[in-house]
Gaussian input, Z-matrix of N, CA and C with variables (Angstrom, degrees):
# hf/3-21g

backbone

0 1
 N
 C     1     B1
 C     2     B2     1     A1
 N     3     B3     2     A2     1     D1
 C     4     B4     3     A3     2     D2
 C     5     B5     4     A4     3     D3
 N     6     B6     5     A5     4     D4
 C     7     B7     6     A6     5     D5
 C     8     B8     7     A7     6     D6
 N     9     B9     8     A8     7     D7
 C    10    B10     9     A9     8     D8
 C    11    B11    10    A10     9     D9
 N    12    B12    11    A11    10    D10
 C    13    B13    12    A12    11    D11
 C    14    B14    13    A13    12    D12
 N    15    B15    14    A14    13    D13
 C    16    B16    15    A15    14    D14
 C    17    B17    16    A16    15    D15
 N    18    B18    17    A17    16    D16
 C    19    B19    18    A18    17    D17
 C    20    B20    19    A19    18    D18
 N    21    B21    20    A20    19    D19
 C    22    B22    21    A21    20    D20
 C    23    B23    22    A22    21    D21
 N    24    B24    23    A23    22    D22
 C    25    B25    24    A24    23    D23
 C    26    B26    25    A25    24    D24
 N    27    B27    26    A26    25    D25
 C    28    B28    27    A27    26    D26
 C    29    B29    28    A28    27    D27
 N    30    B30    29    A29    28    D28
 C    31    B31    30    A30    29    D29
 C    32    B32    31    A31    30    D30
 N    33    B33    32    A32    31    D31
 C    34    B34    33    A33    32    D32
 C    35    B35    34    A34    33    D33
 N    36    B36    35    A35    34    D34
 C    37    B37    36    A36    35    D35
 C    38    B38    37    A37    36    D36
 N    39    B39    38    A38    37    D37
 C    40    B40    39    A39    38    D38
 C    41    B41    40    A40    39    D39
 N    42    B42    41    A41    40    D40
 C    43    B43    42    A42    41    D41
 C    44    B44    43    A43    42    D42
 N    45    B45    44    A44    43    D43
 C    46    B46    45    A45    44    D44
 C    47    B47    46    A46    45    D45
 N    48    B48    47    A47    46    D46
 C    49    B49    48    A48    47    D47
 C    50    B50    49    A49    48    D48
 N    51    B51    50    A50    49    D49
 C    52    B52    51    A51    50    D50
 C    53    B53    52    A52    51    D51
 N    54    B54    53    A53    52    D52
 C    55    B55    54    A54    53    D53
 C    56    B56    55    A55    54    D54
 N    57    B57    56    A56    55    D55
 C    58    B58    57    A57    56    D56
 C    59    B59    58    A58    57    D57
 N    60    B60    59    A59    58    D58
 C    61    B61    60    A60    59    D59
 C    62    B62    61    A61    60    D60
 N    63    B63    62    A62    61    D61
 C    64    B64    63    A63    62    D62
 C    65    B65    64    A64    63    D63
 N    66    B66    65    A65    64    D64
 C    67    B67    66    A66    65    D65
 C    68    B68    67    A67    66    D66
 N    69    B69    68    A68    67    D67
 C    70    B70    69    A69    68    D68
 C    71    B71    70    A70    69    D69
 N    72    B72    71    A71    70    D70
 C    73    B73    72    A72    71    D71
 C    74    B74    73    A73    72    D72
 N    75    B75    74    A74    73    D73
 C    76    B76    75    A75    74    D74
 C    77    B77    76    A76    75    D75
 N    78    B78    77    A77    76    D76
 C    79    B79    78    A78    77    D77
 C    80    B80    79    A79    78    D78
 N    81    B81    80    A80    79    D79
 C    82    B82    81    A81    80    D80
 C    83    B83    82    A82    81    D81
 N    84    B84    83    A83    82    D82
 C    85    B85    84    A84    83    D83
 C    86    B86    85    A85    84    D84
 N    87    B87    86    A86    85    D85
 C    88    B88    87    A87    86    D86
 C    89    B89    88    A88    87    D87
 N    90    B90    89    A89    88    D88
 C    91    B91    90    A90    89    D89
 C    92    B92    91    A91    90    D90
 N    93    B93    92    A92    91    D91
 C    94    B94    93    A93    92    D92
 C    95    B95    94    A94    93    D93
 N    96    B96    95    A95    94    D94
 C    97    B97    96    A96    95    D95
 C    98    B98    97    A97    96    D96
 N    99    B99    98    A98    97    D97
 C   100   B100    99    A99    98    D98
 C   101   B101   100   A100    99    D99
 N   102   B102   101   A101   100   D100
 C   103   B103   102   A102   101   D101
 C   104   B104   103   A103   102   D102
 N   105   B105   104   A104   103   D103
 C   106   B106   105   A105   104   D104
 C   107   B107   106   A106   105   D105
 N   108   B108   107   A107   106   D106
 C   109   B109   108   A108   107   D107
 C   110   B110   109   A109   108   D108
 N   111   B111   110   A110   109   D109
 C   112   B112   111   A111   110   D110
 C   113   B113   112   A112   111   D111
 N   114   B114   113   A113   112   D112
 C   115   B115   114   A114   113   D113
 C   116   B116   115   A115   114   D114
 N   117   B117   116   A116   115   D115
 C   118   B118   117   A117   116   D116
 C   119   B119   118   A118   117   D117
 N   120   B120   119   A119   118   D118
 C   121   B121   120   A120   119   D119
 C   122   B122   121   A121   120   D120
 N   123   B123   122   A122   121   D121
 C   124   B124   123   A123   122   D122
 C   125   B125   124   A124   123   D123
 N   126   B126   125   A125   124   D124
 C   127   B127   126   A126   125   D125
 C   128   B128   127   A127   126   D126
 N   129   B129   128   A128   127   D127
 C   130   B130   129   A129   128   D128
 C   131   B131   130   A130   129   D129
 N   132   B132   131   A131   130   D130
 C   133   B133   132   A132   131   D131
 C   134   B134   133   A133   132   D132
 N   135   B135   134   A134   133   D133
 C   136   B136   135   A135   134   D134
 C   137   B137   136   A136   135   D135
 N   138   B138   137   A137   136   D136
 C   139   B139   138   A138   137   D137
 C   140   B140   139   A139   138   D138
 N   141   B141   140   A140   139   D139
 C   142   B142   141   A141   140   D140
 C   143   B143   142   A142   141   D141
 N   144   B144   143   A143   142   D142
 C   145   B145   144   A144   143   D143
 C   146   B146   145   A145   144   D144
 N   147   B147   146   A146   145   D145
 C   148   B148   147   A147   146   D146
 C   149   B149   148   A148   147   D147
 N   150   B150   149   A149   148   D148
 C   151   B151   150   A150   149   D149
 C   152   B152   151   A151   150   D150
 N   153   B153   152   A152   151   D151
 C   154   B154   153   A153   152   D152
 C   155   B155   154   A154   153   D153
 N   156   B156   155   A155   154   D154
 C   157   B157   156   A156   155   D155
 C   158   B158   157   A157   156   D156
 N   159   B159   158   A158   157   D157
 C   160   B160   159   A159   158   D158
 C   161   B161   160   A160   159   D159
 N   162   B162   161   A161   160   D160
 C   163   B163   162   A162   161   D161
 C   164   B164   163   A163   162   D162
 N   165   B165   164   A164   163   D163
 C   166   B166   165   A165   164   D164
 C   167   B167   166   A166   165   D165
 N   168   B168   167   A167   166   D166
 C   169   B169   168   A168   167   D167
 C   170   B170   169   A169   168   D168
 N   171   B171   170   A170   169   D169
 C   172   B172   171   A171   170   D170
 C   173   B173   172   A172   171   D171
 N   174   B174   173   A173   172   D172
 C   175   B175   174   A174   173   D173
 C   176   B176   175   A175   174   D174
 N   177   B177   176   A176   175   D175
 C   178   B178   177   A177   176   D176
 C   179   B179   178   A178   177   D177
 N   180   B180   179   A179   178   D178
 C   181   B181   180   A180   179   D179
 C   182   B182   181   A181   180   D180
 N   183   B183   182   A182   181   D181
 C   184   B184   183   A183   182   D182
 C   185   B185   184   A184   183   D183
 N   186   B186   185   A185   184   D184
 C   187   B187   186   A186   185   D185
 C   188   B188   187   A187   186   D186
 N   189   B189   188   A188   187   D187
 C   190   B190   189   A189   188   D188
 C   191   B191   190   A190   189   D189
 N   192   B192   191   A191   190   D190
 C   193   B193   192   A192   191   D191
 C   194   B194   193   A193   192   D192
 N   195   B195   194   A194   193   D193
 C   196   B196   195   A195   194   D194
 C   197   B197   196   A196   195   D195
 N   198   B198   197   A197   196   D196
 C   199   B199   198   A198   197   D197
 C   200   B200   199   A199   198   D198
 N   201   B201   200   A200   199   D199
 C   202   B202   201   A201   200   D200
 C   203   B203   202   A202   201   D201
 N   204   B204   203   A203   202   D202
 C   205   B205   204   A204   203   D203
 C   206   B206   205   A205   204   D204
 N   207   B207   206   A206   205   D205
 C   208   B208   207   A207   206   D206
 C   209   B209   208   A208   207   D207
 N   210   B210   209   A209   208   D208
 C   211   B211   210   A210   209   D209
 C   212   B212   211   A211   210   D210
 N   213   B213   212   A212   211   D211
 C   214   B214   213   A213   212   D212
 C   215   B215   214   A214   213   D213
 N   216   B216   215   A215   214   D214
 C   217   B217   216   A216   215   D215
 C   218   B218   217   A217   216   D216
 N   219   B219   218   A218   217   D217
 C   220   B220   219   A219   218   D218
 C   221   B221   220   A220   219   D219
 N   222   B222   221   A221   220   D220
 C   223   B223   222   A222   221   D221
 C   224   B224   223   A223   222   D222
 N   225   B225   224   A224   223   D223
 C   226   B226   225   A225   224   D224
 C   227   B227   226   A226   225   D225
 N   228   B228   227   A227   226   D226
 C   229   B229   228   A228   227   D227
 C   230   B230   229   A229   228   D228
 N   231   B231   230   A230   229   D229
 C   232   B232   231   A231   230   D230
 C   233   B233   232   A232   231   D231
 N   234   B234   233   A233   232   D232
 C   235   B235   234   A234   233   D233
 C   236   B236   235   A235   234   D234
 N   237   B237   236   A236   235   D235
 C   238   B238   237   A237   236   D236
 C   239   B239   238   A238   237   D237
 N   240   B240   239   A239   238   D238
 C   241   B241   240   A240   239   D239
 C   242   B242   241   A241   240   D240
 N   243   B243   242   A242   241   D241
 C   244   B244   243   A243   242   D242
 C   245   B245   244   A244   243   D243
 N   246   B246   245   A245   244   D244
 C   247   B247   246   A246   245   D245
 C   248   B248   247   A247   246   D246
 N   249   B249   248   A248   247   D247
 C   250   B250   249   A249   248   D248
 C   251   B251   250   A250   249   D249
 N   252   B252   251   A251   250   D250
 C   253   B253   252   A252   251   D251
 C   254   B254   253   A253   252   D252
 N   255   B255   254   A254   253   D253
 C   256   B256   255   A255   254   D254
 C   257   B257   256   A256   255   D255
 N   258   B258   257   A257   256   D256
 C   259   B259   258   A258   257   D257
 C   260   B260   259   A259   258   D258
 N   261   B261   260   A260   259   D259
 C   262   B262   261   A261   260   D260
 C   263   B263   262   A262   261   D261
 N   264   B264   263   A263   262   D262
 C   265   B265   264   A264   263   D263
 C   266   B266   265   A265   264   D264
 N   267   B267   266   A266   265   D265
 C   268   B268   267   A267   266   D266
 C   269   B269   268   A268   267   D267
 N   270   B270   269   A269   268   D268
 C   271   B271   270   A270   269   D269
 C   272   B272   271   A271   270   D270
 N   273   B273   272   A272   271   D271
 C   274   B274   273   A273   272   D272
 C   275   B275   274   A274   273   D273
 N   276   B276   275   A275   274   D274
 C   277   B277   276   A276   275   D275
 C   278   B278   277   A277   276   D276
 N   279   B279   278   A278   277   D277
 C   280   B280   279   A279   278   D278
 C   281   B281   280   A280   279   D279
 N   282   B282   281   A281   280   D280
 C   283   B283   282   A282   281   D281
 C   284   B284   283   A283   282   D282
 N   285   B285   284   A284   283   D283
 C   286   B286   285   A285   284   D284
 C   287   B287   286   A286   285   D285
 N   288   B288   287   A287   286   D286
 C   289   B289   288   A288   287   D287
 C   290   B290   289   A289   288   D288
 N   291   B291   290   A290   289   D289
 C   292   B292   291   A291   290   D290
 C   293   B293   292   A292   291   D291
 N   294   B294   293   A293   292   D292
 C   295   B295   294   A294   293   D293
 C   296   B296   295   A295   294   D294
 N   297   B297   296   A296   295   D295
 C   298   B298   297   A297   296   D296
 C   299   B299   298   A298   297   D297

   B1=1.4554
   B2=1.5313
   B3=1.3092
   B4=1.4511
   B5=1.5217
   B6=1.3088
   B7=1.4675
   B8=1.5235
   B9=1.3250
   B10=1.4691
   B11=1.5340
   B12=1.3319
   B13=1.4587
   B14=1.5234
   B15=1.3387
   B16=1.4648
   B17=1.5310
   B18=1.3269
   B19=1.4659
   B20=1.5202
   B21=1.3280
   B22=1.4632
   B23=1.5312
   B24=1.3193
   B25=1.4620
   B26=1.5263
   B27=1.3291
   B28=1.4658
   B29=1.5231
   B30=1.3149
   B31=1.4729
   B32=1.5417
   B33=1.3141
   B34=1.4618
   B35=1.5327
   B36=1.3169
   B37=1.4652
   B38=1.5233
   B39=1.3287
   B40=1.4665
   B41=1.5202
   B42=1.3096
   B43=1.4622
   B44=1.5268
   B45=1.3195
   B46=1.4663
   B47=1.5254
   B48=1.3269
   B49=1.4690
   B50=1.5308
   B51=1.3307
   B52=1.4678
   B53=1.5363
   B54=1.3172
   B55=1.4662
   B56=1.5262
   B57=1.3124
   B58=1.4604
   B59=1.5231
   B60=1.3356
   B61=1.4562
   B62=1.5175
   B63=1.3276
   B64=1.4600
   B65=1.5209
   B66=1.3383
   B67=1.4619
   B68=1.5237
   B69=1.3389
   B70=1.4580
   B71=1.5197
   B72=1.3213
   B73=1.4631
   B74=1.5243
   B75=1.3412
   B76=1.4529
   B77=1.5145
   B78=1.3159
   B79=1.4596
   B80=1.5202
   B81=1.3205
   B82=1.4605
   B83=1.5202
   B84=1.3122
   B85=1.4627
   B86=1.5128
   B87=1.3193
   B88=1.4685
   B89=1.5257
   B90=1.3327
   B91=1.4661
   B92=1.5192
   B93=1.3426
   B94=1.4571
   B95=1.5153
   B96=1.3233
   B97=1.4632
   B98=1.5268
   B99=1.3204
   B100=1.4604
   B101=1.5218
   B102=1.3259
   B103=1.4585
   B104=1.5224
   B105=1.3184
   B106=1.4660
   B107=1.5159
   B108=1.3206
   B109=1.4643
   B110=1.5215
   B111=1.3085
   B112=1.4564
   B113=1.5088
   B114=1.3396
   B115=1.4666
   B116=1.5168
   B117=1.3060
   B118=1.4665
   B119=1.5169
   B120=1.3104
   B121=1.4601
   B122=1.5237
   B123=1.3273
   B124=1.4640
   B125=1.5246
   B126=1.3302
   B127=1.4648
   B128=1.5205
   B129=1.3152
   B130=1.4674
   B131=1.5261
   B132=1.3218
   B133=1.4615
   B134=1.5188
   B135=1.3253
   B136=1.4625
   B137=1.5297
   B138=1.3089
   B139=1.4617
   B140=1.5227
   B141=1.3353
   B142=1.4630
   B143=1.5285
   B144=1.3001
   B145=1.4584
   B146=1.5247
   B147=1.3168
   B148=1.4588
   B149=1.5294
   B150=1.3224
   B151=1.4667
   B152=1.5205
   B153=1.3301
   B154=1.4563
   B155=1.5230
   B156=1.3204
   B157=1.4635
   B158=1.5273
   B159=1.3239
   B160=1.4648
   B161=1.5173
   B162=1.3279
   B163=1.4631
   B164=1.5227
   B165=1.3210
   B166=1.4584
   B167=1.5155
   B168=1.3277
   B169=1.4659
   B170=1.5247
   B171=1.3226
   B172=1.4545
   B173=1.5159
   B174=1.3178
   B175=1.4636
   B176=1.5230
   B177=1.3228
   B178=1.4705
   B179=1.5256
   B180=1.3180
   B181=1.4672
   B182=1.5290
   B183=1.3298
   B184=1.4630
   B185=1.5243
   B186=1.3313
   B187=1.4687
   B188=1.5277
   B189=1.3254
   B190=1.4646
   B191=1.5266
   B192=1.3314
   B193=1.4692
   B194=1.5210
   B195=1.3111
   B196=1.4605
   B197=1.5287
   B198=1.3207
   B199=1.4628
   B200=1.5308
   B201=1.3228
   B202=1.4611
   B203=1.5251
   B204=1.3278
   B205=1.4583
   B206=1.5151
   B207=1.3264
   B208=1.4610
   B209=1.5187
   B210=1.3318
   B211=1.4622
   B212=1.5203
   B213=1.3131
   B214=1.4567
   B215=1.5329
   B216=1.3451
   B217=1.4640
   B218=1.5301
   B219=1.3158
   B220=1.4716
   B221=1.5163
   B222=1.3264
   B223=1.4635
   B224=1.5281
   B225=1.3337
   B226=1.4641
   B227=1.5231
   B228=1.3367
   B229=1.4589
   B230=1.5279
   B231=1.3294
   B232=1.4677
   B233=1.5216
   B234=1.3360
   B235=1.4667
   B236=1.5297
   B237=1.3350
   B238=1.4582
   B239=1.5199
   B240=1.3389
   B241=1.4611
   B242=1.5173
   B243=1.3160
   B244=1.4588
   B245=1.5253
   B246=1.3125
   B247=1.4683
   B248=1.5219
   B249=1.3390
   B250=1.4579
   B251=1.5176
   B252=1.3393
   B253=1.4603
   B254=1.5208
   B255=1.3057
   B256=1.4581
   B257=1.5132
   B258=1.3084
   B259=1.4672
   B260=1.5284
   B261=1.3215
   B262=1.4658
   B263=1.5358
   B264=1.3173
   B265=1.4587
   B266=1.5197
   B267=1.3248
   B268=1.4676
   B269=1.5283
   B270=1.3206
   B271=1.4716
   B272=1.5276
   B273=1.3118
   B274=1.4578
   B275=1.5354
   B276=1.3364
   B277=1.4548
   B278=1.5273
   B279=1.3201
   B280=1.4594
   B281=1.5157
   B282=1.3267
   B283=1.4620
   B284=1.5232
   B285=1.3164
   B286=1.4664
   B287=1.5287
   B288=1.3168
   B289=1.4653
   B290=1.5245
   B291=1.3278
   B292=1.4648
   B293=1.5194
   B294=1.3098
   B295=1.4567
   B296=1.5156
   B297=1.3037
   B298=1.4805
   B299=1.5071
   A1=108.51
   A2=116.25
   A3=120.73
   A4=111.96
   A5=115.69
   A6=121.21
   A7=111.50
   A8=117.43
   A9=120.63
   A10=110.86
   A11=117.06
   A12=120.95
   A13=111.75
   A14=117.20
   A15=120.96
   A16=110.82
   A17=116.33
   A18=121.41
   A19=110.21
   A20=116.95
   A21=120.85
   A22=111.52
   A23=116.86
   A24=120.68
   A25=110.44
   A26=116.47
   A27=119.98
   A28=110.48
   A29=116.91
   A30=121.31
   A31=110.30
   A32=116.16
   A33=121.40
   A34=111.05
   A35=116.83
   A36=120.96
   A37=112.87
   A38=117.39
   A39=119.05
   A40=112.39
   A41=117.00
   A42=117.96
   A43=110.67
   A44=117.70
   A45=123.33
   A46=112.40
   A47=118.03
   A48=122.13
   A49=111.73
   A50=116.54
   A51=119.29
   A52=110.30
   A53=116.51
   A54=120.58
   A55=109.62
   A56=116.48
   A57=122.62
   A58=111.70
   A59=117.15
   A60=120.61
   A61=115.01
   A62=117.30
   A63=121.60
   A64=110.06
   A65=114.61
   A66=121.72
   A67=107.28
   A68=115.08
   A69=121.56
   A70=108.82
   A71=115.25
   A72=120.52
   A73=108.32
   A74=115.97
   A75=121.72
   A76=106.45
   A77=116.39
   A78=122.06
   A79=107.61
   A80=115.50
   A81=121.76
   A82=111.66
   A83=116.59
   A84=121.85
   A85=111.39
   A86=116.47
   A87=121.82
   A88=112.82
   A89=117.38
   A90=120.75
   A91=112.96
   A92=117.88
   A93=120.37
   A94=114.87
   A95=114.32
   A96=123.98
   A97=108.81
   A98=115.34
   A99=120.77
   A100=105.80
   A101=116.33
   A102=121.96
   A103=109.64
   A104=115.96
   A105=123.64
   A106=107.95
   A107=116.90
   A108=121.31
   A109=107.42
   A110=115.10
   A111=121.69
   A112=112.99
   A113=117.05
   A114=120.38
   A115=113.35
   A116=118.02
   A117=120.79
   A118=112.04
   A119=115.63
   A120=121.19
   A121=112.00
   A122=116.24
   A123=121.70
   A124=107.68
   A125=116.16
   A126=121.37
   A127=109.36
   A128=116.19
   A129=122.44
   A130=108.49
   A131=116.67
   A132=122.61
   A133=106.67
   A134=116.32
   A135=120.99
   A136=109.78
   A137=115.25
   A138=121.13
   A139=110.72
   A140=115.45
   A141=121.00
   A142=110.11
   A143=116.64
   A144=121.90
   A145=107.45
   A146=116.87
   A147=121.79
   A148=108.94
   A149=115.90
   A150=120.69
   A151=109.54
   A152=115.73
   A153=120.81
   A154=109.91
   A155=115.84
   A156=121.38
   A157=110.53
   A158=115.36
   A159=122.02
   A160=109.13
   A161=116.04
   A162=121.87
   A163=106.98
   A164=115.62
   A165=121.63
   A166=107.22
   A167=116.12
   A168=121.70
   A169=109.42
   A170=114.93
   A171=121.63
   A172=108.62
   A173=116.30
   A174=119.56
   A175=109.50
   A176=115.57
   A177=120.75
   A178=109.76
   A179=116.72
   A180=120.93
   A181=110.68
   A182=117.05
   A183=120.14
   A184=111.89
   A185=117.54
   A186=120.23
   A187=109.89
   A188=115.92
   A189=120.21
   A190=110.48
   A191=117.30
   A192=120.99
   A193=110.90
   A194=116.41
   A195=121.71
   A196=110.48
   A197=116.41
   A198=121.65
   A199=111.63
   A200=117.17
   A201=121.11
   A202=113.09
   A203=116.86
   A204=120.29
   A205=114.46
   A206=117.81
   A207=121.54
   A208=113.90
   A209=116.80
   A210=121.23
   A211=107.99
   A212=115.89
   A213=121.17
   A214=108.85
   A215=118.45
   A216=120.30
   A217=113.66
   A218=117.46
   A219=119.97
   A220=110.70
   A221=116.37
   A222=120.52
   A223=110.29
   A224=117.17
   A225=120.98
   A226=110.67
   A227=116.79
   A228=121.21
   A229=110.06
   A230=116.47
   A231=120.39
   A232=112.27
   A233=116.74
   A234=120.86
   A235=112.88
   A236=116.78
   A237=120.11
   A238=114.15
   A239=117.78
   A240=121.04
   A241=111.27
   A242=116.54
   A243=123.69
   A244=107.02
   A245=116.24
   A246=120.79
   A247=108.39
   A248=115.61
   A249=121.23
   A250=109.26
   A251=115.32
   A252=121.78
   A253=107.26
   A254=117.19
   A255=120.22
   A256=111.40
   A257=116.24
   A258=122.58
   A259=111.49
   A260=115.67
   A261=121.36
   A262=111.20
   A263=118.06
   A264=121.66
   A265=112.39
   A266=116.36
   A267=120.70
   A268=109.16
   A269=116.61
   A270=120.53
   A271=110.36
   A272=117.25
   A273=120.72
   A274=110.78
   A275=116.61
   A276=121.05
   A277=111.03
   A278=116.13
   A279=121.25
   A280=113.46
   A281=116.55
   A282=119.25
   A283=112.02
   A284=118.11
   A285=119.87
   A286=112.02
   A287=118.27
   A288=121.75
   A289=112.76
   A290=117.06
   A291=119.40
   A292=114.35
   A293=118.58
   A294=120.69
   A295=111.70
   A296=115.92
   A297=121.48
   A298=110.63
   D1=136.33
   D2=179.05
   D3=-89.53
   D4=179.36
   D5=-177.68
   D6=-58.83
   D7=-42.49
   D8=-179.33
   D9=-61.40
   D10=-46.10
   D11=-179.35
   D12=-65.61
   D13=-41.04
   D14=177.70
   D15=-63.18
   D16=-40.46
   D17=179.29
   D18=-64.26
   D19=-45.31
   D20=179.84
   D21=-64.94
   D22=-38.67
   D23=178.53
   D24=-63.44
   D25=-44.29
   D26=177.96
   D27=-64.90
   D28=-41.77
   D29=178.98
   D30=-57.94
   D31=-43.31
   D32=179.10
   D33=-64.00
   D34=-43.78
   D35=-177.78
   D36=-66.97
   D37=-42.25
   D38=-175.15
   D39=-77.16
   D40=-13.46
   D41=176.43
   D42=-65.30
   D43=-21.19
   D44=178.80
   D45=-96.14
   D46=-10.04
   D47=-173.41
   D48=-85.01
   D49=152.91
   D50=173.72
   D51=-64.80
   D52=163.09
   D53=-179.06
   D54=-62.02
   D55=130.83
   D56=-176.87
   D57=-81.05
   D58=-46.14
   D59=-179.00
   D60=84.78
   D61=7.32
   D62=-178.57
   D63=-139.36
   D64=167.78
   D65=173.67
   D66=-108.06
   D67=132.69
   D68=-177.88
   D69=-128.87
   D70=134.89
   D71=176.47
   D72=-115.50
   D73=124.31
   D74=171.80
   D75=-96.11
   D76=109.74
   D77=179.81
   D78=-94.14
   D79=108.25
   D80=-177.20
   D81=-97.30
   D82=24.46
   D83=178.53
   D84=65.42
   D85=-131.90
   D86=-178.04
   D87=-65.19
   D88=-16.59
   D89=-178.62
   D90=-82.03
   D91=-12.92
   D92=175.10
   D93=120.01
   D94=-165.13
   D95=-174.50
   D96=-125.27
   D97=140.99
   D98=166.41
   D99=-120.74
   D100=121.37
   D101=-175.26
   D102=-111.73
   D103=126.19
   D104=-178.45
   D105=-112.20
   D106=109.90
   D107=175.73
   D108=-101.48
   D109=101.14
   D110=-178.84
   D111=-103.77
   D112=24.61
   D113=-175.90
   D114=-91.21
   D115=-17.82
   D116=-177.83
   D117=-101.82
   D118=-176.11
   D119=177.84
   D120=-70.33
   D121=-27.55
   D122=178.44
   D123=-115.44
   D124=125.42
   D125=179.49
   D126=-69.24
   D127=134.94
   D128=177.22
   D129=-113.62
   D130=122.53
   D131=174.93
   D132=-117.61
   D133=117.14
   D134=-177.41
   D135=-135.43
   D136=-178.46
   D137=173.83
   D138=-111.51
   D139=19.50
   D140=177.26
   D141=-76.57
   D142=149.31
   D143=175.45
   D144=-98.94
   D145=117.73
   D146=-178.99
   D147=-145.47
   D148=168.34
   D149=178.08
   D150=-65.84
   D151=141.25
   D152=-177.70
   D153=-135.28
   D154=156.88
   D155=174.76
   D156=-70.93
   D157=-33.89
   D158=-179.13
   D159=-136.66
   D160=134.72
   D161=175.37
   D162=-116.73
   D163=127.18
   D164=177.77
   D165=-114.50
   D166=119.09
   D167=-178.28
   D168=-106.11
   D169=125.13
   D170=176.26
   D171=-163.88
   D172=166.46
   D173=179.37
   D174=-76.06
   D175=159.07
   D176=176.72
   D177=-61.00
   D178=-37.95
   D179=178.72
   D180=-61.65
   D181=-45.05
   D182=179.39
   D183=-71.06
   D184=-31.37
   D185=175.68
   D186=-63.80
   D187=-43.33
   D188=178.29
   D189=-62.58
   D190=-43.98
   D191=177.87
   D192=-61.76
   D193=-40.69
   D194=178.73
   D195=-61.20
   D196=-44.59
   D197=-178.81
   D198=-67.71
   D199=-30.89
   D200=-177.00
   D201=-93.57
   D202=3.54
   D203=178.81
   D204=81.69
   D205=7.91
   D206=-179.78
   D207=-88.33
   D208=-1.16
   D209=179.97
   D210=-142.64
   D211=119.31
   D212=178.05
   D213=-74.79
   D214=127.47
   D215=-176.04
   D216=-61.68
   D217=-37.72
   D218=179.36
   D219=-66.38
   D220=-44.37
   D221=179.10
   D222=-65.20
   D223=-40.94
   D224=178.52
   D225=-60.23
   D226=-41.03
   D227=178.56
   D228=-64.69
   D229=-45.93
   D230=-177.71
   D231=-66.30
   D232=-30.45
   D233=179.43
   D234=-87.64
   D235=-2.38
   D236=179.25
   D237=81.34
   D238=10.26
   D239=178.19
   D240=-80.36
   D241=-14.42
   D242=-178.62
   D243=-138.80
   D244=127.51
   D245=179.37
   D246=-119.62
   D247=140.57
   D248=-178.04
   D249=-119.98
   D250=130.99
   D251=173.59
   D252=-121.20
   D253=135.66
   D254=179.45
   D255=101.81
   D256=-140.55
   D257=-173.84
   D258=-77.46
   D259=106.60
   D260=-179.10
   D261=-64.90
   D262=-33.80
   D263=179.86
   D264=-60.60
   D265=-34.63
   D266=178.23
   D267=-66.65
   D268=-43.56
   D269=179.17
   D270=-62.09
   D271=-38.44
   D272=179.87
   D273=-67.29
   D274=-37.26
   D275=176.67
   D276=-61.74
   D277=-40.71
   D278=-178.22
   D279=-64.81
   D280=-32.03
   D281=-174.27
   D282=-58.59
   D283=-32.79
   D284=179.54
   D285=-77.97
   D286=-18.69
   D287=-177.10
   D288=-92.72
   D289=-24.37
   D290=-171.11
   D291=-85.08
   D292=-37.77
   D293=-177.66
   D294=-70.55
   D295=158.30
   D296=178.30
   D297=-67.04

C-alpha cells in the first residue's frame, strides 16, 4: 500500500473514532508523513508536515501491518519498530483505534 492508500485508510477509520484532542504525526521515513489533526470538530488527515503533540516513527510497511492487526503496537514499540516522541498517552490511545 502506498502513502495515498494508507492515508485514505486512516481517514476512513478515524471518521468513526471519538475526538482525539491532539495532533499526531506518523513519520514513515522516505515514504512520507501522515498528519492527524484531532483538535477540531472535524478530524483532518493530510500528508502535510506540521508540529504535533506526538510523533510516531515507523516504516510504511509496519504502519500497514499495524492498521491491519498484523503488528501489535506494544510489541512494535518494545522491538524498536515503532518510536514515539512526545505524549506517550496519545500513542497508547491510538493503539485501540488503529487495529481492525
